[in-house]
C-alpha positions, 0 to 999 in steps of 0.5 A: 388460429391454426395448429401446425405440425413441425416436421422437425419432431418427426426426424430422429437425426435432428439430434445428430451433428450433421442433421441429415434427415432420416426420413424423406418428407414425401414419405411422411405426408400420408401418416401426418395426414392420417394423424389429422394434421393439415398444416406443416412447418417444414424443418429446413433439412427436409428441403435443402437436399431436394432438387427443383423437380423434387420440390414440385413433386412434394408440392403436388403430394402436399396438395393431394393430401389436402395439406398446406405449408404456411411456414418454413424454418431455417437456421441462418448466420447473420454476421458473415463477411465476403464469400461466406456472406454471399453463400448465406444470401444464396441460401436465403434466395433458395429458401424464398424459392421453396416458399414460393413453390410451397405457398409458405407465408412465413420463413421462421428463423433462429436468428443468428448463431451469436449470443447477444452478450457476445455481439460486438458493435461490429457484429451488430452492424453486420447482422442488421445490414445482412437482414436488411439485405435479405428483406430487400432481395425478397421485397416482392414476396411479402414473406414474413420472417418471425425470429424465434426466441432462442438461447445462443442468438440475438433473440436470447432475451426480449430486449436484445430481440426488440433492439434488433428488430428496431434497428432493422426497421421492417414490419416484415420482421416478427417474433416466434415465441418460445419459452426460455425457461421450461419450468416457469409458467410465470416467465413464459407469460412475461416473455409473451407479454413483452413481445406480444405486439410482434408475436405471430407464431408460437413454438410449443414443446412440453418438458418435464425436467430434462425430458420431452413431455405432453403439453398437458403434463409439462412443468409449464402450465400450458393451459394457463399460458395459452389461455392468457395468450388467446385472451390477448387477441393472438390469432397466428400459428401454433406449431407443435414442435417437439413431442414426447418420445421424439428424442431417441439415442438411435433412429431404430428406437424412433417409432413414428406412430407413437410420436404422431399419436403424442402430437395428436394429443398435444393438438387436442390439448391446444384446441381444448384451451379456453379462447382457442378459435 
């Protein structure tokens, strides 16, 4: 198992409409490494503004820091047509290029922008055909694509996600588990058990009520949930996604050292759970 820091936690503009990064990722590498993290899941906006030369420089800086980038995260739309569909495919090609340069083995996606209950037969068919085309175009890369369990997508319930994976028909399509209900330990375990044969990646964020919290202080008993997951034989990546104090009203209120300290505490908590290896 590998504990990964998701760079989405380190940018206060994640919560703005345009999501233009406040920090350059290159400038975050040194403090991330100083906080003891050695692996990253990179938030898509941290990459999409970079030129090819800047991506190569980022790779060199990652290597110099003794770090790796096993996962990239992206937010595609599956059901587009015509020119918009081609533009979306071009975006995928670019992300696969980033993955090649950075040595990333996974491209984690929030799967589509349409809730499963609103997907017509036509939208289902277009979405399946689109992902099949993505997989065809990237066949030589071997990149794994975990779909994140997330509201407002085809993965907003386990049955819909499993149906979608089955229709696409590829072993490269996997699951990134994240609870739907951040107040229920039992539901978090049930969701994992329903999807466990496909789960290769966990997204971890602590919440108490409507606020971000340390994993150890969350409404969900993450010690119980993670011990259950580890006992199942899970051997993938665990991303520290959002952490206490990472959500602020304005960038000036964001304190990088505090957020990284909280991420450290979450990492130590995960590593202390029985069964972590």
